PLY file of the C-alpha trace (Angstrom):
ply
format ascii 1.0
element vertex 293
property float x
property float y
property float z
element edge 292
property int vertex1
property int vertex2
end_header
-23.58 -108.29 -44.83
-26.67 -109.35 -46.76
-28.75 -107.04 -44.61
-26.71 -104.06 -45.79
-26.82 -105.01 -49.44
-30.52 -105.70 -49.82
-31.72 -102.29 -48.56
-30.75 -100.48 -51.75
-29.48 -101.77 -55.07
-29.90 -101.87 -58.83
-32.02 -104.30 -60.83
-31.64 -105.03 -64.52
-34.47 -105.04 -67.07
-33.24 -105.98 -70.55
-29.72 -104.91 -69.47
-30.95 -101.48 -68.40
-30.56 -100.37 -64.79
-33.50 -99.60 -62.51
-32.61 -98.18 -59.12
-34.68 -99.41 -56.20
-34.74 -99.19 -52.43
-36.63 -100.69 -49.50
-39.26 -98.41 -47.94
-41.76 -99.69 -45.39
-40.54 -103.22 -46.14
-41.31 -103.21 -49.87
-39.44 -102.27 -53.00
-39.80 -98.73 -54.33
-38.47 -98.08 -57.84
-37.03 -94.95 -59.41
-39.84 -93.56 -61.56
-37.41 -91.75 -63.88
-35.57 -95.00 -64.60
-38.83 -96.77 -65.42
-40.01 -93.90 -67.62
-36.68 -93.90 -69.46
-36.98 -97.63 -70.25
-40.61 -97.52 -71.36
-40.64 -94.21 -73.25
-37.07 -94.42 -74.60
-37.09 -90.64 -74.25
-33.79 -88.77 -74.47
-34.95 -86.66 -71.51
-36.79 -89.05 -69.19
-36.92 -86.52 -66.34
-38.74 -83.95 -68.48
-41.07 -86.67 -69.80
-41.91 -87.72 -66.23
-42.51 -84.14 -65.06
-45.10 -83.61 -67.80
-46.69 -87.01 -67.19
-46.82 -86.43 -63.43
-48.58 -83.10 -63.92
-51.23 -84.77 -66.08
-51.64 -87.70 -63.69
-52.10 -85.39 -60.70
-55.06 -83.81 -62.47
-56.54 -87.17 -63.46
-55.56 -89.22 -60.44
-55.05 -87.41 -57.16
-53.79 -90.58 -55.41
-50.49 -90.28 -57.31
-49.23 -87.97 -54.56
-49.84 -90.64 -51.92
-47.99 -93.48 -53.68
-45.00 -91.48 -55.00
-42.34 -90.76 -52.40
-39.11 -88.79 -52.50
-36.50 -91.35 -51.45
-32.73 -91.05 -51.58
-31.09 -93.01 -54.38
-27.52 -92.99 -55.59
-26.95 -90.93 -58.73
-24.27 -91.18 -61.42
-21.92 -88.99 -59.38
-22.01 -91.46 -56.48
-24.03 -89.13 -54.25
-27.57 -89.76 -52.99
-30.42 -87.46 -53.99
-34.14 -87.35 -53.25
-35.77 -89.12 -56.19
-39.39 -89.81 -57.13
-40.04 -93.46 -56.28
-43.13 -95.65 -56.38
-43.99 -99.14 -55.23
-45.25 -101.87 -57.56
-48.84 -100.57 -57.48
-47.72 -97.06 -58.38
-45.39 -98.21 -61.14
-48.17 -100.32 -62.68
-50.44 -97.25 -62.73
-47.72 -95.18 -64.37
-47.07 -97.91 -66.95
-50.70 -97.65 -68.08
-50.07 -94.01 -69.00
-47.05 -94.68 -71.21
-47.67 -96.26 -74.63
-44.88 -98.79 -74.94
-44.38 -102.28 -76.39
-42.30 -103.02 -73.29
-45.23 -102.51 -70.91
-46.23 -106.17 -70.60
-42.65 -107.54 -70.26
-42.03 -104.87 -67.62
-45.11 -105.94 -65.65
-43.86 -109.52 -65.61
-40.44 -108.27 -64.51
-42.04 -106.35 -61.61
-43.85 -109.49 -60.49
-40.57 -111.41 -60.51
-38.80 -108.71 -58.49
-41.62 -108.80 -55.93
-41.32 -112.57 -55.64
-37.56 -112.27 -55.17
-38.15 -109.79 -52.34
-40.24 -112.37 -50.48
-37.46 -114.92 -50.99
-34.87 -112.48 -49.65
-36.87 -111.89 -46.48
-36.93 -115.65 -45.91
-33.27 -116.08 -46.90
-31.21 -112.82 -46.69
-28.18 -114.42 -48.34
-30.11 -114.43 -51.65
-29.81 -110.62 -51.77
-26.04 -110.88 -51.79
-26.16 -113.62 -54.44
-28.35 -111.50 -56.72
-26.11 -108.47 -56.38
-23.18 -110.71 -57.33
-25.12 -111.96 -60.35
-25.77 -108.39 -61.55
-22.06 -107.56 -61.57
-21.14 -110.87 -63.19
-23.62 -110.13 -65.98
-21.61 -106.98 -66.60
-18.56 -109.24 -67.12
-16.71 -108.41 -63.91
-14.51 -111.29 -62.69
-15.50 -113.03 -59.47
-12.45 -111.71 -57.59
-13.47 -108.11 -58.33
-17.13 -108.78 -57.49
-16.24 -110.24 -54.08
-14.28 -107.10 -53.17
-16.99 -104.77 -54.53
-19.76 -106.49 -52.57
-17.75 -106.31 -49.36
-17.03 -102.65 -50.07
-20.77 -101.93 -50.39
-21.28 -103.38 -46.92
-18.45 -101.31 -45.42
-19.77 -98.17 -47.12
-23.25 -98.80 -45.71
-21.84 -99.20 -42.20
-20.05 -95.85 -42.54
-23.08 -93.97 -43.88
-25.18 -95.47 -41.08
-22.65 -94.02 -38.65
-23.03 -90.61 -40.28
-26.84 -90.97 -40.26
-26.83 -91.51 -36.51
-25.22 -88.08 -36.18
-27.78 -86.48 -38.53
-25.22 -85.71 -41.21
-26.73 -87.69 -44.11
-26.77 -84.48 -46.18
-22.99 -84.28 -45.86
-22.20 -87.64 -47.51
-20.49 -85.95 -50.45
-18.41 -83.61 -48.28
-17.24 -86.37 -45.94
-16.58 -88.85 -48.75
-14.40 -86.28 -50.51
-12.40 -85.83 -47.28
-11.74 -89.59 -47.27
-10.83 -89.65 -50.97
-8.56 -86.62 -50.82
-6.61 -88.00 -47.86
-5.47 -91.17 -49.61
-5.78 -90.42 -53.33
-5.26 -86.65 -53.43
-8.48 -86.24 -55.40
-12.18 -85.60 -54.80
-14.80 -87.88 -56.35
-15.20 -85.65 -59.42
-11.44 -85.17 -59.83
-10.88 -88.92 -59.64
-13.52 -89.54 -62.33
-11.80 -87.03 -64.62
-8.47 -88.69 -63.80
-9.93 -91.96 -65.12
-11.47 -90.20 -68.14
-15.05 -90.91 -67.07
-17.81 -88.31 -66.92
-20.60 -90.38 -65.38
-21.42 -93.67 -63.67
-20.33 -94.77 -60.23
-16.59 -94.26 -59.72
-16.22 -97.48 -57.73
-17.53 -99.59 -60.60
-14.49 -98.45 -62.58
-11.90 -98.97 -59.85
-9.33 -101.74 -59.89
-9.53 -104.37 -57.12
-6.61 -102.70 -55.30
-8.30 -99.29 -55.44
-11.48 -100.85 -54.05
-9.54 -102.44 -51.19
-7.87 -99.13 -50.33
-11.25 -97.41 -50.40
-12.69 -100.10 -48.14
-9.78 -99.69 -45.71
-10.21 -95.91 -45.67
-13.95 -96.12 -44.97
-13.63 -98.83 -42.34
-10.94 -96.77 -40.58
-13.13 -93.66 -40.83
-16.05 -95.48 -39.21
-13.87 -96.83 -36.38
-12.23 -93.45 -35.76
-15.58 -91.67 -35.81
-16.99 -94.06 -33.21
-13.93 -94.03 -30.97
-13.78 -90.22 -30.93
-17.57 -89.90 -30.64
-17.40 -87.25 -33.35
-20.69 -85.33 -33.60
-20.17 -82.04 -35.43
-19.18 -81.59 -39.06
-15.61 -80.34 -38.36
-15.04 -83.37 -36.13
-16.48 -85.74 -38.76
-14.33 -84.16 -41.47
-11.23 -84.66 -39.32
-12.16 -88.30 -38.67
-12.75 -88.81 -42.40
-9.40 -87.27 -43.25
-7.61 -89.42 -40.68
-9.39 -92.54 -41.92
-8.24 -91.73 -45.45
-4.72 -91.19 -44.11
-4.66 -94.81 -42.90
-5.26 -95.94 -46.51
-2.69 -93.42 -47.79
0.02 -95.05 -45.68
-0.98 -98.45 -47.06
-0.89 -97.02 -50.60
2.57 -95.55 -49.98
3.94 -98.85 -48.61
2.47 -100.85 -51.51
3.98 -98.42 -54.00
7.40 -98.84 -52.34
7.13 -102.63 -52.53
5.81 -102.88 -56.11
7.25 -99.73 -57.71
3.73 -99.06 -59.00
1.18 -96.59 -57.67
-2.06 -98.51 -56.96
-4.03 -95.35 -57.81
-3.94 -95.25 -61.59
-5.76 -94.03 -64.69
-6.84 -97.62 -65.39
-10.52 -97.86 -66.19
-11.17 -101.37 -64.96
-14.53 -102.02 -66.63
-13.25 -100.71 -69.96
-10.22 -103.00 -69.74
-12.42 -106.01 -68.95
-14.67 -105.28 -71.94
-11.71 -104.87 -74.28
-10.18 -108.10 -73.02
-13.45 -110.00 -73.50
-13.91 -108.59 -77.00
-10.41 -109.73 -77.95
-11.27 -113.23 -76.76
-14.54 -113.06 -78.71
-12.69 -112.17 -81.92
-10.40 -115.18 -81.49
-13.16 -117.63 -80.51
-14.25 -120.08 -83.26
-17.96 -119.92 -84.17
-18.61 -123.34 -82.61
-17.18 -122.17 -79.24
-19.34 -119.17 -78.24
-18.56 -116.96 -75.27
-20.63 -116.91 -72.10
-24.22 -115.97 -73.07
-23.05 -116.05 -76.69
-22.81 -112.29 -77.05
-20.21 -109.69 -77.80
-19.71 -106.81 -75.41
-20.73 -103.35 -76.54
0 1
1 2
2 3
3 4
4 5
5 6
6 7
7 8
8 9
9 10
10 11
11 12
12 13
13 14
14 15
15 16
16 17
17 18
18 19
19 20
20 21
21 22
22 23
23 24
24 25
25 26
26 27
27 28
28 29
29 30
30 31
31 32
32 33
33 34
34 35
35 36
36 37
37 38
38 39
39 40
40 41
41 42
42 43
43 44
44 45
45 46
46 47
47 48
48 49
49 50
50 51
51 52
52 53
53 54
54 55
55 56
56 57
57 58
58 59
59 60
60 61
61 62
62 63
63 64
64 65
65 66
66 67
67 68
68 69
69 70
70 71
71 72
72 73
73 74
74 75
75 76
76 77
77 78
78 79
79 80
80 81
81 82
82 83
83 84
84 85
85 86
86 87
87 88
88 89
89 90
90 91
91 92
92 93
93 94
94 95
95 96
96 97
97 98
98 99
99 100
100 101
101 102
102 103
103 104
104 105
105 106
106 107
107 108
108 109
109 110
110 111
111 112
112 113
113 114
114 115
115 116
116 117
117 118
118 119
119 120
120 121
121 122
122 123
123 124
124 125
125 126
126 127
127 128
128 129
129 130
130 131
131 132
132 133
133 134
134 135
135 136
136 137
137 138
138 139
139 140
140 141
141 142
142 143
143 144
144 145
145 146
146 147
147 148
148 149
149 150
150 151
151 152
152 153
153 154
154 155
155 156
156 157
157 158
158 159
159 160
160 161
161 162
162 163
163 164
164 165
165 166
166 167
167 168
168 169
169 170
170 171
171 172
172 173
173 174
174 175
175 176
176 177
177 178
178 179
179 180
180 181
181 182
182 183
183 184
184 185
185 186
186 187
187 188
188 189
189 190
190 191
191 192
192 193
193 194
194 195
195 196
196 197
197 198
198 199
199 200
200 201
201 202
202 203
203 204
204 205
205 206
206 207
207 208
208 209
209 210
210 211
211 212
212 213
213 214
214 215
215 216
216 217
217 218
218 219
219 220
220 221
221 222
222 223
223 224
224 225
225 226
226 227
227 228
228 229
229 230
230 231
231 232
232 233
233 234
234 235
235 236
236 237
237 238
238 239
239 240
240 241
241 242
242 243
243 244
244 245
245 246
246 247
247 248
248 249
249 250
250 251
251 252
252 253
253 254
254 255
255 256
256 257
257 258
258 259
259 260
260 261
261 262
262 263
263 264
264 265
265 266
266 267
267 268
268 269
269 270
270 271
271 272
272 273
273 274
274 275
275 276
276 277
277 278
278 279
279 280
280 281
281 282
282 283
283 284
284 285
285 286
286 287
287 288
288 289
289 290
290 291
291 292
């Protein structure tokens, strides 16, 4: 499982997310995320486009160290994104006047060191991913399910990749979602009153488990049927989602509660923690001694 998790994930710099992925056995970071942190621009993409144009004129090697790699966006889909390794990011940092430049350089060095540790001990990757979610105040029970779900999701997308359908992730994922929830990814986000972020980070543990079941079933069905073409993959995805729908239906009959709900899990966790914070005496601070925002 650690192998699946370490290939692509999110790192935190001063509680801000930086997407990264492994390419040629080293970390490549989302340039837009880095630019957003350093420049604090309201439109980091536009800032980077102008900076990149200037750098290409001054430094032709920029083209060779920046690569378009697929990273997950706020809508849960993967898009080609400008990414650079540590050397490239350091060069870009020099072009952005920012008081955060030096702390960010030290952070990059730490991330590089952690990568070496993860190669020697792959389980560390899983532990660090767990730490990231725990820093966001998710309970351990939720984190365990989420981490396992990431592994299952990676196995499924690898199955799709083998059939050269990586560009159809969104289409196939929506087939899975619709089969057991009745909603596409975007519809489900609206159902939970969220406009951005990763839908799964707002799911309840039960919703995550149903999603995991649906995607595991989809992978198994796809392999057993040797589905190759998009119509076949869509049918396998729908049938995989149907497996989770039957589980959802049975659970609803036993509990009188639909496991697919409008509950925004992260929001509920934050509100619960803030209530505890309000009731905590000054001499008994919360974990990390801070109030959630």
